[in-house]
PAFIVO-708551 format. One record per residue (C-alpha): residue number from 1; x, y, z. Coordinates in nm, 2 decimals. Example, Ala and Ser with C-alpha at 12.3 -4.5 7.8 and 13.67 -1.06 7.14 Angstrom:
<atoms>
seq xx yy zz
1 1.23 -0.45 0.78;
2 1.37 -0.11 0.71;
</atoms>
This chain:
<atoms>
seq xx yy zz
1 0.18 1.01 -3.65;
2 -0.04 1.20 -3.41;
3 -0.37 1.15 -3.61;
4 -0.33 0.79 -3.66;
5 -0.31 0.78 -3.25;
6 -0.61 0.99 -3.18;
7 -0.77 0.74 -3.50;
8 -0.70 0.49 -3.30;
9 -0.81 0.60 -2.94;
10 -1.12 0.67 -3.13;
11 -1.17 0.34 -3.24;
12 -1.07 0.16 -2.92;
13 -1.27 0.40 -2.76;
14 -1.57 0.27 -2.99;
15 -1.47 -0.08 -2.92;
16 -1.48 -0.02 -2.52;
17 -1.82 0.20 -2.54;
18 -2.02 -0.18 -2.65;
19 -1.90 -0.30 -2.38;
20 -2.17 -0.15 -2.16;
21 -2.47 -0.40 -2.34;
22 -2.29 -0.66 -2.12;
23 -2.17 -0.58 -1.84;
24 -2.37 -0.81 -1.60;
25 -2.21 -1.06 -1.81;
26 -1.84 -0.89 -1.76;
27 -1.97 -0.90 -1.36;
28 -2.08 -1.29 -1.38;
29 -1.76 -1.40 -1.50;
30 -1.53 -1.15 -1.31;
31 -1.72 -1.31 -0.93;
32 -1.60 -1.69 -1.11;
33 -1.28 -1.61 -1.21;
34 -1.14 -1.30 -0.97;
35 -1.15 -1.53 -0.63;
36 -1.08 -1.21 -0.37;
37 -1.26 -0.91 -0.35;
38 -0.98 -0.67 -0.43;
39 -0.94 -0.79 -0.72;
40 -1.28 -0.78 -0.88;
41 -1.28 -0.41 -0.73;
42 -0.98 -0.33 -0.94;
43 -1.11 -0.49 -1.24;
44 -1.48 -0.34 -1.23;
45 -1.32 0.03 -1.16;
46 -1.11 0.00 -1.45;
47 -1.41 -0.12 -1.68;
48 -1.64 0.18 -1.51;
49 -1.39 0.49 -1.48;
50 -1.08 0.43 -1.70;
51 -1.27 0.26 -1.97;
52 -1.57 0.45 -1.97;
53 -1.85 0.19 -1.91;
54 -2.17 0.34 -1.74;
55 -2.13 0.37 -1.39;
56 -2.51 0.35 -1.32;
57 -2.48 -0.01 -1.44;
58 -2.13 -0.10 -1.29;
59 -2.17 0.15 -0.91;
60 -2.40 -0.11 -0.73;
61 -2.18 -0.38 -0.79;
62 -1.80 -0.22 -0.70;
63 -2.04 -0.10 -0.37;
64 -2.09 -0.41 -0.28;
65 -1.68 -0.53 -0.35;
66 -1.55 -0.25 -0.17;
67 -1.48 -0.29 0.20;
68 -1.63 0.04 0.28;
69 -1.92 0.09 0.03;
70 -1.80 0.42 -0.05;
71 -1.47 0.41 -0.26;
72 -1.50 0.34 -0.64;
73 -1.08 0.34 -0.61;
74 -0.82 0.21 -0.32;
75 -0.67 0.47 -0.12;
76 -0.33 0.31 -0.07;
77 -0.09 0.43 0.29;
78 0.27 0.32 0.27;
79 0.37 0.23 0.65;
80 0.58 0.06 0.84;
81 0.39 -0.28 1.05;
82 0.52 -0.42 1.34;
83 0.43 -0.76 1.51;
84 0.50 -1.03 1.76;
85 0.69 -1.33 1.63;
86 0.62 -1.65 1.79;
87 0.85 -1.58 2.08;
88 0.82 -1.30 2.15;
89 1.01 -1.04 1.92;
90 0.94 -0.76 1.67;
91 0.90 -0.80 1.32;
92 0.94 -0.50 1.13;
93 0.79 -0.48 0.80;
94 0.69 -0.20 0.52;
95 0.32 -0.23 0.38;
96 0.07 -0.04 0.21;
97 -0.26 -0.16 0.29;
98 -0.60 0.00 0.13;
99 -0.74 0.23 0.47;
100 -1.10 0.36 0.52;
101 -1.06 0.76 0.60;
102 -1.31 0.90 0.83;
103 -1.35 1.24 0.87;
104 -1.50 1.33 1.17;
105 -1.59 1.72 1.22;
106 -1.50 1.90 1.48;
107 -1.66 2.23 1.68;
108 -1.27 2.40 1.68;
109 -1.23 2.80 1.51;
110 -0.94 2.63 1.38;
111 -1.02 2.29 1.23;
112 -1.33 2.20 1.08;
113 -1.28 1.85 0.98;
114 -1.04 1.55 1.15;
115 -0.91 1.22 0.92;
116 -0.90 0.97 1.09;
117 -0.82 0.63 0.96;
118 -1.10 0.35 1.07;
119 -0.97 0.02 0.87;
120 -0.74 -0.20 0.70;
121 -0.72 -0.39 0.44;
122 -0.40 -0.58 0.43;
123 -0.31 -0.81 0.13;
124 0.05 -0.95 0.25;
125 0.24 -1.26 0.03;
126 0.11 -1.53 0.25;
127 0.45 -1.66 0.24;
128 0.59 -1.36 0.45;
129 0.64 -1.36 0.83;
130 0.41 -1.05 0.85;
131 0.14 -1.29 0.74;
132 0.19 -1.51 0.94;
133 0.20 -1.30 1.26;
134 -0.14 -1.19 1.14;
135 -0.30 -1.46 1.13;
136 -0.15 -1.59 1.44;
137 -0.25 -1.34 1.65;
138 -0.45 -1.12 1.46;
139 -0.31 -0.81 1.60;
140 -0.07 -0.55 1.47;
141 0.00 -0.20 1.49;
142 0.07 0.06 1.13;
143 0.29 0.33 1.15;
144 0.32 0.63 0.93;
145 0.69 0.76 0.90;
146 0.84 1.05 0.72;
147 1.23 0.87 0.81;
148 1.23 0.74 0.46;
149 1.58 0.55 0.62;
150 1.35 0.35 0.82;
151 1.16 0.25 0.52;
152 1.53 0.11 0.36;
153 1.65 -0.06 0.64;
154 1.32 -0.26 0.72;
155 1.34 -0.38 0.34;
156 1.70 -0.48 0.34;
157 1.66 -0.69 0.67;
158 1.87 -0.44 0.89;
159 1.65 -0.37 1.17;
160 1.59 -0.60 1.48;
161 1.41 -0.37 1.68;
162 1.70 -0.29 1.93;
163 1.80 0.03 1.70;
164 1.42 0.19 1.75;
165 1.23 0.35 2.04;
166 0.96 0.06 2.09;
167 0.66 0.14 2.35;
168 0.45 -0.11 2.45;
169 0.08 -0.10 2.29;
170 -0.19 0.02 2.49;
171 -0.52 -0.22 2.42;
172 -0.33 -0.49 2.20;
173 0.03 -0.68 2.26;
174 0.27 -0.53 2.00;
175 0.50 -0.26 2.01;
176 0.50 0.11 1.92;
177 0.79 0.27 1.67;
178 0.74 0.53 1.93;
179 0.89 0.86 1.72;
180 0.66 0.78 1.42;
181 0.43 1.03 1.30;
182 0.15 0.86 1.35;
183 0.07 0.48 1.47;
184 -0.24 0.26 1.44;
185 -0.29 -0.04 1.66;
186 -0.55 -0.24 1.52;
187 -0.74 -0.56 1.49;
188 -0.80 -0.83 1.24;
189 -1.16 -0.83 1.21;
190 -1.18 -1.10 0.90;
191 -0.93 -1.34 0.62;
192 -0.90 -1.47 0.33;
193 -0.64 -1.72 0.23;
194 -0.78 -1.86 -0.11;
195 -0.52 -1.67 -0.29;
196 -0.11 -1.60 -0.30;
197 -0.17 -1.27 -0.15;
198 -0.36 -1.26 0.17;
199 -0.68 -1.02 0.23;
200 -0.67 -0.91 0.61;
201 -0.91 -0.70 0.68;
202 -0.85 -0.43 1.02;
203 -1.03 -0.22 1.28;
204 -0.84 0.01 1.42;
205 -0.85 -0.02 1.80;
206 -0.65 0.30 1.89;
207 -0.39 0.55 1.75;
208 -0.18 0.87 1.86;
209 0.14 1.03 1.71;
210 0.36 1.30 1.75;
211 0.16 1.50 1.50;
212 0.41 1.61 1.27;
213 0.42 1.70 0.90;
214 0.78 1.82 0.79;
215 0.64 1.90 0.43;
216 0.65 1.69 0.13;
217 0.96 1.65 -0.07;
218 1.06 1.47 -0.40;
219 1.37 1.31 -0.27;
220 1.14 1.13 0.01;
221 0.88 1.03 -0.25;
222 1.10 0.87 -0.48;
223 1.30 0.67 -0.24;
224 0.96 0.47 -0.16;
225 0.89 0.42 -0.51;
226 1.28 0.26 -0.49;
227 1.18 0.06 -0.23;
228 0.90 -0.08 -0.37;
229 1.10 -0.14 -0.66;
230 1.27 -0.36 -0.46;
231 0.99 -0.59 -0.28;
232 0.91 -0.66 -0.66;
233 1.24 -0.81 -0.85;
234 1.11 -1.11 -0.96;
235 0.84 -0.90 -1.16;
236 1.05 -0.67 -1.35;
237 1.27 -0.60 -1.60;
238 1.61 -0.52 -1.53;
239 1.62 -0.26 -1.84;
240 1.31 -0.09 -1.67;
241 1.38 -0.12 -1.35;
242 1.75 0.07 -1.42;
243 1.54 0.36 -1.59;
244 1.34 0.34 -1.27;
245 1.67 0.38 -1.06;
246 1.86 0.66 -1.28;
247 1.55 0.83 -1.28;
248 1.49 0.86 -0.91;
249 1.92 0.91 -0.85;
250 1.89 1.24 -1.06;
251 1.59 1.33 -0.80;
252 1.72 1.22 -0.47;
253 2.08 1.34 -0.54;
254 1.92 1.75 -0.64;
255 1.65 1.70 -0.37;
256 1.76 1.51 -0.09;
257 1.95 1.51 0.24;
258 2.20 1.29 0.38;
259 1.94 0.99 0.56;
260 1.75 0.93 0.17;
261 2.10 0.95 0.03;
262 2.21 0.68 0.29;
263 1.84 0.52 0.18;
264 1.92 0.53 -0.12;
265 2.25 0.33 -0.11;
266 2.11 0.10 0.10;
267 1.82 -0.03 -0.15;
268 2.01 0.01 -0.46;
269 2.29 -0.26 -0.29;
270 2.05 -0.45 -0.25;
271 1.88 -0.43 -0.58;
272 2.25 -0.52 -0.71;
273 2.29 -0.79 -0.47;
274 1.94 -0.96 -0.58;
275 2.09 -0.93 -0.95;
276 2.43 -1.11 -0.90;
277 2.23 -1.36 -0.74;
278 2.00 -1.42 -1.04;
279 2.27 -1.43 -1.22;
</atoms>
């Protein structure tokens, strides 16, 4: 069985290598069929890196599609976005934008480099309240938080803002969740609404935070993955979803605390309710 798999991999590799002779044609086709920059970037990176196509022949196109001109694959951070509704109330939603990181050298004996977020590429579905708010106001605040219960409550629509410590933003009309680890006030600088998911490029105007980092915890990571599953229930097979939930449950029970267990309970109840409505 292992020899057969190795042979098949070799055959696949040979076939894939032949694609290098027409990478330019691929780029032309992608420009026609993939109408947004993110889709083009992902497909080209997969062709170039995963499928072992000659990098030199496609790197120029990849740099053109990447909004930084530096990265070949997107770096995504999961966080919480706050925006203002038309009536002035706050909207709170989890989101995972592509981020552009800047590395600034500091004259400090203990810290040689400082990493900052400079730009975001948000891709919300156009029928979401967050997308409508960002298109209307062109501003918001992106938060990094180690409180996974916050993510679970946001996804399950159990946040109104009244239960959170909110303070006014400094450079925009918006609200900051002041107990977040970091927050980044941003302004939308370009919009693309040609696809179901909008592409909203934003620049960071101001950032702050508590500067805390508790450390890596498997249960917290498992909650984030469960939260992502909860936003994609219409796309997932039931068997796959159940297997993932059981896998995450084991991790959370072994390594999580009370807040992680509560967050997992909220998410699994949300998923169960969706299944019942679907059936």
